[in-house]
C-alpha positions as CSV (number, residue, x, y, z in Angstrom):
1,M,0.0,0.0,0.0
2,D,1.4,3.4,-1.1
3,V,1.5,6.0,1.7
4,K,0.6,8.7,-0.9
5,D,-2.5,6.6,-1.9
6,L,-3.5,6.4,1.7
7,R,-3.3,10.1,2.1
8,F,-5.4,10.6,-1.0
9,F,-8.0,8.2,0.4
10,R,-8.2,10.2,3.6
11,Q,-8.8,13.4,1.7
12,V,-11.7,11.8,-0.2
13,Y,-13.1,10.4,3.0
14,E,-13.0,13.8,4.7
15,E,-14.5,15.7,1.7
16,R,-17.0,13.0,0.7
17,S,-16.3,14.1,-2.8
18,I,-13.8,13.2,-5.6
19,N,-14.0,16.6,-7.2
20,K,-13.4,18.6,-3.9
21,A,-10.6,16.3,-2.9
22,S,-8.9,16.4,-6.3
23,K,-8.8,20.2,-6.1
24,L,-7.1,20.1,-2.7
25,L,-4.7,17.4,-3.8
26,F,-3.9,19.1,-7.2
27,I,-4.8,16.0,-9.1
28,T,-7.5,15.4,-11.8
29,P,-10.7,13.7,-10.6
30,Q,-10.0,10.9,-13.1
31,G,-6.6,10.3,-11.6
32,L,-7.9,10.4,-8.0
33,S,-10.7,7.9,-8.9
34,K,-8.0,5.5,-10.3
35,V,-6.1,5.8,-7.0
36,I,-9.2,4.9,-5.0
37,H,-10.1,2.1,-7.3
38,H,-6.6,0.7,-7.1
39,L,-6.7,0.8,-3.3
40,E,-10.0,-1.0,-3.2
41,E,-8.6,-3.7,-5.5
42,E,-5.5,-4.1,-3.3
43,L,-7.5,-4.4,-0.1
44,G,-10.3,-6.5,-1.8
45,A,-12.9,-4.3,-0.2
46,R,-15.1,-1.4,-1.4
47,L,-14.2,1.7,0.5
48,F,-17.0,4.0,-0.8
49,E,-20.5,3.9,-2.2
50,R,-20.8,6.2,-5.1
51,S,-24.0,8.2,-5.1
52,A,-25.5,11.5,-6.2
53,N,-24.7,12.8,-2.8
54,G,-21.0,12.0,-3.1
55,M,-18.7,9.4,-1.8
56,L,-20.2,7.6,1.2
57,P,-17.7,5.6,3.2
58,T,-18.5,1.9,3.7
59,E,-17.8,0.1,7.0
60,S,-14.4,-1.0,5.5
61,G,-13.7,2.6,4.5
62,T,-14.4,3.9,8.0
63,Y,-12.2,1.2,9.5
64,L,-9.3,2.1,7.2
65,Y,-9.7,5.8,7.9
66,E,-9.7,5.3,11.7
67,N,-6.7,3.0,11.7
68,S,-4.6,4.8,9.2
69,T,-4.1,7.9,11.4
70,R,-1.5,6.3,13.7
71,L,0.1,4.5,10.7
72,L,0.7,7.9,9.0
73,E,1.9,9.5,12.2
74,Q,4.4,6.7,12.6
75,F,5.6,7.0,9.0
76,D,6.1,10.8,9.5
77,E,8.1,10.1,12.7
78,I,10.3,7.7,10.8
79,T,10.8,10.2,8.0
80,I,11.8,12.9,10.5
81,G,14.1,10.5,12.3
82,I,15.9,9.5,9.0
83,R,16.2,13.2,8.1
84,Q,17.7,13.9,11.5
85,I,20.2,11.1,11.0
86,Q,21.2,12.5,7.7
87,E,21.6,16.0,9.1
88,R,23.9,14.6,11.9
89,N,26.3,13.6,9.2
90,Q,26.3,17.2,7.8
91,R,26.3,19.4,10.9
92,M,27.5,19.4,14.5
93,K,25.5,21.5,17.0
94,I,27.4,22.4,20.1
95,G,26.2,24.1,23.2
96,F,28.3,26.1,25.7
97,S,27.2,26.9,29.2
98,C,27.6,30.5,30.2
99,G,31.2,31.1,31.2
100,V,32.8,28.2,29.3
101,L,33.8,30.3,26.3
102,N,36.2,32.2,28.6
103,V,38.6,29.3,28.5
104,F,37.4,27.0,25.7
105,P,40.1,26.1,23.2
106,F,38.5,27.1,19.9
107,Q,41.5,25.8,18.0
108,K,40.2,22.4,18.8
109,L,37.0,23.1,16.8
110,E,39.1,24.4,14.0
111,E,41.1,21.2,14.1
112,Y,37.8,19.2,14.0
113,Q,36.6,21.2,11.1
114,R,39.8,20.6,9.1
115,R,39.4,16.8,9.7
116,N,35.7,16.9,8.8
117,S,35.2,19.5,6.1
118,R,31.8,18.0,5.2
119,I,30.4,18.9,8.6
120,R,29.1,22.4,9.4
121,I,29.6,23.4,13.0
122,Q,26.9,25.5,14.7
123,W,27.1,26.6,18.3
124,E,25.1,28.5,20.9
125,E,25.6,29.7,24.5
126,A,23.0,29.3,27.3
127,A,22.5,28.6,31.0
128,N,24.0,25.3,32.3
129,Q,20.6,23.5,32.7
130,E,19.4,24.7,29.3
131,I,22.4,23.1,27.6
132,I,21.9,19.9,29.5
133,R,18.2,19.8,28.6
134,K,18.9,20.4,24.9
135,V,21.5,17.6,24.8
136,C,19.0,15.3,26.4
137,Q,16.4,16.3,23.9
138,G,18.7,15.8,20.9
139,S,18.6,19.4,19.7
140,L,22.3,19.7,20.6
141,D,24.8,17.0,19.6
142,V,27.4,17.9,22.2
143,G,27.4,20.2,25.2
144,F,30.2,21.8,27.3
145,V,28.9,22.4,30.8
146,I,30.2,23.4,34.2
147,G,29.8,20.9,37.1
148,Q,29.4,17.2,37.6
149,I,26.6,15.5,35.6
150,T,24.5,12.7,37.3
151,D,21.9,12.0,34.5
152,P,22.4,8.3,33.6
153,E,21.3,9.0,30.0
154,L,24.3,11.2,29.5
155,W,27.9,10.4,29.0
156,A,30.2,13.0,30.6
157,Q,34.0,13.5,30.5
158,E,35.8,16.1,32.5
159,M,37.9,18.3,30.2
160,F,39.6,20.6,32.8
161,R,39.1,22.2,36.1
162,K,40.1,25.4,37.9
163,K,40.1,26.6,41.6
164,M,37.7,29.3,42.8
165,N,39.2,32.6,43.9
166,V,38.1,35.4,46.3
167,I,38.9,38.8,44.8
168,V,40.0,41.2,47.6
169,Y,40.5,44.9,47.3
170,E,43.4,46.7,48.9
171,G,42.7,47.8,52.4
172,H,40.3,44.9,53.3
173,P,41.4,42.9,56.4
174,F,41.8,39.8,54.2
175,Y,44.2,41.5,51.8
176,E,47.3,40.2,53.5
177,K,46.1,36.6,53.7
178,E,47.3,33.9,51.3
179,S,44.0,32.0,51.0
180,L,40.5,31.9,52.5
181,S,38.0,29.2,53.7
182,I,34.3,29.2,52.9
183,K,33.6,30.0,56.5
184,D,35.6,33.2,56.2
185,L,32.9,34.5,53.8
186,R,30.2,34.6,56.6
187,D,28.8,38.1,56.9
188,Q,31.0,39.4,54.1
189,P,29.3,41.3,51.3
190,L,29.9,39.3,48.1
191,V,29.8,40.0,44.3
192,T,29.2,37.0,42.0
193,L,28.0,35.9,38.7
194,N,24.3,35.5,38.5
195,E,21.9,32.5,38.6
196,K,22.7,31.5,35.0
197,Y,26.2,30.4,36.1
198,Y,27.2,27.2,37.9
199,S,29.6,29.1,40.2
200,Y,26.7,31.0,41.8
201,H,24.9,27.8,42.8
202,S,28.0,26.0,43.9
203,L,28.8,28.9,46.2
204,L,25.4,28.8,47.8
205,Q,25.6,25.1,48.3
206,R,29.0,25.2,50.0
207,C,28.1,28.2,52.3
208,R,25.0,26.3,53.4
209,D,27.2,23.3,54.1
210,F,29.0,25.5,56.5
211,G,25.7,26.6,58.1
212,F,25.1,30.1,56.6
213,T,23.6,31.9,53.6
214,P,26.0,34.2,51.9
215,S,25.4,37.9,51.7
216,I,25.4,38.5,48.0
217,V,25.1,42.2,47.4
218,A,25.5,42.2,43.6
219,K,25.1,39.7,40.8
220,T,26.2,40.1,37.1
221,M,26.6,38.2,33.9
222,E,30.1,39.7,33.2
223,S,33.1,38.6,35.1
224,R,34.8,42.0,34.5
225,V,31.9,43.7,36.4
226,I,32.8,41.6,39.5
227,Y,36.4,43.1,39.4
228,H,35.0,46.6,38.8
229,F,32.6,46.3,41.8
230,C,35.4,45.0,44.0
231,R,37.7,47.9,43.0
232,Q,34.8,50.2,44.2
233,K,34.9,48.2,47.5
234,I,31.2,47.1,47.1
235,G,32.2,43.6,48.3
236,L,34.5,40.7,47.9
237,G,34.3,39.0,44.5
238,I,33.9,35.3,43.8
239,D,35.1,34.0,40.5
240,A,36.9,31.0,38.9
241,D,40.6,31.3,38.4
242,I,40.5,31.9,34.7
243,H,41.2,35.7,34.4
244,R,44.7,37.0,34.4
245,D,44.2,40.4,32.7
246,Q,46.4,42.8,34.7
247,I,44.1,45.7,34.0
248,M,41.3,43.7,35.7
249,L,43.5,42.9,38.6
250,D,44.8,46.4,39.2
251,G,44.5,47.2,43.0
252,L,43.1,43.7,43.7
253,K,44.4,40.5,45.0
254,L,43.3,36.9,44.2
255,L,43.1,34.5,47.1
256,E,42.4,30.8,46.7
257,L,39.1,29.8,48.2
258,R,39.7,26.6,50.0
259,D,37.1,23.8,50.5
260,C,35.0,25.1,47.7
261,I,33.6,23.2,44.7
262,P,36.2,23.4,41.9
263,W,35.2,25.0,38.6
264,K,35.0,22.0,36.2
265,I,34.1,21.8,32.6
266,F,32.6,18.6,31.2
267,M,31.9,17.5,27.7
268,I,28.4,15.8,27.6
269,L,26.4,13.8,25.0
270,C,23.7,11.2,25.0
271,N,25.0,7.7,25.8
272,G,23.5,6.2,22.7
273,R,25.5,8.4,20.3
274,R,29.0,7.6,21.5
275,K,29.7,5.2,18.6
276,E,28.7,7.8,15.9
277,E,31.8,8.6,13.9
278,A,31.4,12.4,14.1
279,I,30.8,12.3,17.8
280,R,33.7,9.9,18.5
281,E,36.1,12.2,16.6
282,M,34.9,15.1,18.8
283,M,35.4,13.1,21.9
284,E,39.0,12.2,20.9
285,L,39.9,15.9,20.7
286,F,39.5,16.4,24.5
287,P,41.6,14.2,26.8
288,N,40.2,13.6,30.3
289,K,40.8,15.9,33.2
290,K,43.0,18.4,31.4
291,S,43.8,21.6,33.3
292,V,43.5,24.9,31.5
293,P,46.8,26.8,31.6
294,G,46.7,29.6,34.1
C-alpha cells in the first residue's frame, strides 16, 4: 500500500467528494478515482459507495480511515528520524554553558573542522541547565557544561578544572592573607556571577554546608563587572581562576578559596550516540581531566 495513496484516500473520506478532494490534492478527478479504485482492489474491499450525494464511506472505508491515522503518524516520525540522522552527518550542533567560552580552546574546533570538512559546525551559548536539557532532547549534539553530571542518560567527561578565587580589594582585612576558607565568607558582602552560572549555585551550596547563607550584594553576567565592583569596595568578588588580565587585577588580590567546589568543565552527550563517527572524533579531541593553563 502506497502512503501517498492512503493520504489521497483520507482526503476523499473527509471531503466526501472526488471533485473537492482532487482540487485540494492538485490531481485530476479521473486520476484520483483511479487511486481509490486501485486501493480497493489491493484491499479486496469497497471503501466508498458512489451516489448522487457524493462518496459515502463503507464500513471498511471507515475502519481504514480510523486505523490509518496512527500509521501515517508513525511514518512521519520515521521520516523525520531519518532526516535527522542525515543531518547529523552534515552538521555538529554544540552548546556552551555561560562562562565556558572564557577558556574554551576554539582551536580544537578548527582542528575538528579541518578533519571533517563536510560537517558544518553550529554553536550557541545558554545557561547550564538549558544546555543539559537540549543535549538530552537531541537538539544539541554535544554540550560543554560546568559541574558534575549525574543523569544516567548522558555520558560526561571532565575536560579541565580550575580553583575558585576570592577577589579582595586593597585595604580589606583579608588583603594580606594567602587563602580563605568558605567559613571566612560569613557576613562578608559578596559580588558574584548571577543564577545562569554554575559558580553561583555551587557557592550557595558550600556556604549552606557551613551553616550560613552568603550575603550576595551584587550579581552580574560579566566577570569583568565583578572586578569593577570589587575595586569600588562594594564587596569581595567570587570568580573562577580563569582571568589573568592585569588591568582587571589592578588594585586587587586573588586568594584561593579553599574547601569550595572546583570549577570543572565537562563534555556531555547522549550515551546512545557515543559510537557515531562524528561524535567519536569530537570526543578524541579532548583528553580527560586536562587543566587549562593559568
